C-alpha positions in Angstrom: 108.2 44.4 71.3 107.8 42.6 68.0 104.0 42.3 66.9 102.8 39.3 65.2 101.1 40.8 62.0 99.0 37.7 61.7 97.4 38.0 65.1 97.4 41.9 64.7 95.6 42.1 61.5 93.2 39.6 62.9 92.3 41.6 65.9 92.3 45.0 63.8 89.6 42.9 61.8 87.7 42.3 64.4 87.7 45.8 65.8 86.3 46.9 62.4 83.3 44.6 63.1 83.1 45.8 66.6 83.0 49.5 65.9 80.8 49.2 63.1 78.2 47.2 65.2 78.4 49.9 67.9 77.9 52.6 65.3 74.9 51.0 63.9 73.2 50.5 67.0 71.4 53.8 67.5 70.4 53.5 63.7 68.6 50.3 64.8 66.9 52.5 67.5 65.9 54.8 64.6 64.8 52.1 62.1 62.6 50.7 65.0 60.9 54.1 65.9 60.2 55.4 62.6 58.9 51.9 61.2 61.6 51.6 58.6 62.3 48.1 59.0 58.6 47.5 59.1 57.8 48.9 56.2 60.8 47.0 54.3 58.6 43.9 54.5 57.9 45.0 50.7 61.0 45.8 48.3 61.2 49.5 48.0 64.0 52.0 47.0 64.9 54.9 49.4 62.7 57.3 48.2 59.7 54.5 48.2 60.6 53.7 51.9 60.9 57.6 52.6 57.5 58.3 51.2 55.9 55.5 52.9 57.6 56.4 56.3 57.3 60.4 55.7 60.9 60.6 56.8 63.8 62.5 54.8 65.1 60.6 51.8 68.6 61.3 52.1 68.9 60.4 55.5 67.1 57.2 54.5 69.1 56.4 52.1 72.3 56.5 53.9 70.5 54.3 57.1 69.8 52.0 54.1 73.4 51.8 53.0 74.5 51.3 56.6 71.9 48.4 57.4 73.0 46.8 53.9 76.7 47.1 54.9 75.9 45.6 58.4 73.7 42.6 56.6 70.5 43.8 58.5 68.6 44.4 55.0 69.2 43.1 52.0 69.6 45.3 48.5 68.9 43.8 45.2 71.7 45.4 42.9 69.2 44.9 39.6 66.3 46.6 40.9 67.9 48.8 43.3 65.7 48.0 45.9 65.9 47.1 49.7 63.9 44.7 51.8 63.8 42.1 54.7 64.9 38.5 54.2 61.9 36.4 56.5 65.0 36.2 59.0 65.9 39.8 58.9 62.2 40.6 59.7 61.8 37.9 62.4 64.8 39.8 64.0 64.0 43.2 63.5 60.6 44.3 62.4 58.2 42.0 63.8 57.2 42.6 67.4 55.5 39.4 67.8 58.4 37.1 66.7 60.1 35.4 69.5 63.6 36.3 68.1 62.9 39.9 67.8 66.2 41.6 69.2 65.4 45.3 69.0 64.9 45.8 72.7 68.7 45.0 73.2 69.7 48.2 71.1 67.3 50.1 73.7 69.1 49.0 76.6 72.4 49.8 75.1 71.4 53.2 74.5 71.5 53.4 78.3 74.5 51.8 79.0 76.1 54.6 77.1 74.0 57.3 78.6 75.1 55.7 82.1 78.8 55.3 81.3 79.9 58.4 83.2 77.9 57.0 86.5 79.8 53.5 85.8 83.1 54.9 85.7 82.4 56.7 89.0 81.2 53.4 90.5 84.1 51.4 89.4 86.0 54.3 91.9 83.6 54.2 94.3 82.3 50.9 94.6 78.8 52.0 95.4 76.9 50.9 92.4 74.2 52.6 90.3 70.7 52.4 91.6 68.1 51.0 89.4 66.1 54.2 89.5 69.5 56.2 88.4 69.7 54.7 85.2 68.8 56.3 81.8 64.7 55.5 81.0 65.4 53.7 78.0 66.8 50.8 79.9 63.5 49.8 81.3 61.8 49.6 78.2 64.8 48.0 76.4 65.0 45.3 79.2 61.3 44.7 78.7 61.6 44.4 75.2 64.6 42.4 75.0 63.1 39.7 77.4 59.5 39.4 76.3 59.9 37.9 73.1 61.6 34.7 75.0 59.0 34.9 77.7 56.6 34.9 74.8 58.0 31.8 73.3 58.3 29.7 76.1 57.1 30.8 79.6 53.4 29.5 78.9 53.9 26.5 76.3 57.2 25.3 77.9 58.8 26.4 81.1 55.5 26.0 83.4 54.8 22.9 82.0 58.3 21.7 82.8 57.3 22.2 86.4 55.9 19.3 88.6 51.9 19.6 88.9 52.0 23.5 88.4 50.0 23.9 85.4 47.5 21.9 86.8 47.4 24.0 89.8 46.9 27.3 87.7 44.1 25.8 85.5 42.3 24.9 88.7 43.1 28.0 90.4 46.2 29.1 92.2 47.9 32.3 94.1 50.8 33.5 92.0 53.6 36.0 92.9 55.8 37.4 90.1 58.5 39.1 92.1 60.8 41.9 90.4 58.3 42.0 87.4 59.5 45.0 86.0 56.8 45.9 83.1 54.8 43.1 83.9 54.8 41.3 80.6 55.7 37.9 82.4 52.9 38.4 84.9 50.5 39.4 82.3 51.1 36.5 80.1 50.6 33.8 82.6 47.2 35.7 83.8 46.2 35.7 80.3 47.0 31.9 80.1 45.4 30.9 83.6 42.2 33.0 84.1 41.2 30.9 87.4 44.3 31.9 89.1 45.1 35.2 90.7 48.4 36.8 89.9 50.1 40.0 91.7 53.5 41.4 90.5 56.0 43.3 93.0 58.4 45.5 91.8 60.8 47.9 93.7 60.7 50.5 90.9 57.7 52.9 91.4 58.0 53.8 87.6 57.7 50.1 86.7 54.9 49.3 88.6 53.1 52.4 87.0 53.8 51.2 83.8 52.7 47.8 84.4 49.7 49.0 86.0 49.0 50.9 82.7 48.6 47.5 80.7 46.1 45.7 82.9 43.4 46.8 80.2 40.5 45.2 82.2 41.9 42.0 83.5 40.3 41.1 86.8 43.4 38.5 87.9 45.9 40.5 87.7 47.5 43.7 90.1 51.0 45.3 90.7 52.3 46.6 93.8 55.5 48.0 94.7 57.5 46.2 96.8 60.8 44.7 97.5 61.8 41.2 97.4 62.9 40.8 100.8 59.4 41.6 102.3 56.7 41.9 99.7 53.3 41.3 101.3 50.9 38.0 101.3 51.6 34.4 102.1 50.1 31.1 100.7 51.7 31.4 97.4 51.1 28.4 95.2 53.6 29.7 93.0 56.3 32.4 93.2 58.6 33.5 90.0 61.5 35.8 89.4 62.5 36.1 85.9 66.2 37.3 85.1 65.9 39.2 88.5 67.7 37.5 91.3 71.0 38.2 90.5 70.2 41.8 90.4 69.1 41.8 93.9 71.4 43.1 96.7 70.2 40.6 99.3 69.2 37.2 96.8 69.4 35.0 100.2 66.9 37.5 102.0 65.0 37.5 99.0 65.0 33.8 98.7 64.6 33.3 102.4 61.2 35.6 102.4 60.1 33.9 99.2 60.2 30.5 101.0 58.2 32.1 103.9 55.6 33.0 101.3 54.7 29.9 99.9 52.5 27.2 100.9 54.0 24.1 102.0 54.3 22.5 98.6 54.9 25.8 96.7 57.1 26.2 93.9 59.7 28.8 93.2 60.2 29.1 89.2 63.6 30.9 88.9 64.6 32.0 85.5 68.0 33.3 85.1 70.5 33.8 82.3 72.1 30.9 80.8 75.5 30.0 82.3 78.3 27.4 83.2 79.6 27.4 86.6 82.9 28.5 85.7 84.3 31.4 83.8 86.1 29.1 80.9 82.5 27.9 80.5 81.1 31.4 79.6 83.8 32.4 77.2 81.2 32.3 74.2 79.3 34.8 72.4 76.2 34.5 74.6 78.5 35.0 78.0 80.2 37.7 76.2 76.8 39.6 76.1 76.0 38.8 79.3 79.0 39.5 81.3 79.2 43.1 79.2 75.3 43.7 80.7 76.3 42.3 84.0 79.1 44.6 84.3 77.3 47.8 83.4 73.8 46.9 84.9 73.5 43.8 87.1 76.3 44.0 89.3 76.3 48.0 90.1 72.5 47.5 90.9 73.2 45.1 93.1 76.1 46.9 94.8 73.9 49.9 95.2 71.7 47.9 97.6 71.6 46.5 101.0 74.7 43.8 101.4 75.5 43.7 97.6 75.9 40.2 96.7 76.6 41.4 93.0 76.0 37.7 91.7 76.0 38.7 88.4 74.2 37.7 85.2 76.5 34.6 84.7 76.1 33.4 88.6 75.4 29.8 87.3 73.6 27.3 88.2 75.7 25.9 91.3 75.9 29.2 92.7 72.2 29.9 92.5 71.3 26.8 94.0 73.5 27.6 97.2 71.5 30.9 97.6 68.5 29.1 97.3 69.5 26.6 100.0 70.8 29.4 102.1 67.1 30.8 102.0 65.5 27.4 103.0 64.7 25.3 100.0 65.9 21.9 100.1 65.3 20.5 96.7 66.4 21.8 93.2 66.3 20.6 89.7 66.8 22.6 86.3 63.3 22.1 84.7 64.5 23.1 81.4 66.5 25.6 79.5 67.0 27.4 76.0 70.3 29.2 74.6 69.5 32.3 76.5 67.9 31.3 79.8 67.9 28.2 82.6 64.6 27.5 84.3 65.2 26.4 87.8 62.4 24.5 90.0 63.0 25.1 93.7 60.9 23.4 96.6 60.8 23.7 100.3 
């Protein structure tokens, strides 16, 4: 078989970039944990950065070289100092930034740690239970999605729903299903103090973490429960953030949501942005979501009852089909971002 040298060189060049990115992933976590990025908001030499963060200069020097070669930090050859541009700071150093991406690297660490289990899941088809994943996945998922929620949930997504914000201002009952660490629930509770919020998740450790974040708020609580049978009725709003596609029985979950709503209630479904076809998702965003779906979302669903395995790139048409089977009759895409679609469903 004769190789096309130009195509081979292009592929090899791409693979060098891939390996470089993978090799730097744990270094991003180290930089985040040790405060190295945050300390680079002002220019520093390796010695100055090590002194400011209480770390070893020789290791910091090599870390800085890797970060500069990756384009994650900037290097001034005249002063031999490293720093962050405003854009680099927004991505790596600012926890309040809507484009902070460090949480994704924690999720990658969990994926690598669970690779032996995933390999077995490929052979057995039994999937991997959410609680069987490496612990850093749970905090990684929360940190990855939280910036987007902070940027859009209260300011854009809820206002895009018909008459929901008015209800929340007056006082509504809200269930946040699959709440994880409760970031989305708490953001809504803080924005609408007249409403009552309850977050449900089937993962006990996540519920415990969510409860630890309540911090004196009296309009939010968290309970361990499944999407198919969480307690309560007459909710004005039910939200599901980036979780329906992970569920083993999404139709059962949708059916229960429908029964738990008041007659004019609303389901807000936030899911990863996706086209309805594979060819429509062959792009950089789809690449990330398909990879995460292979490692996390599909194995999680396969490990549960039914094992529908929608996957993170299910697309709007498939999601609406699930909701329709669950008893909803009205659907629309309320809004979207490059990473998420927000669907509104009503009985």
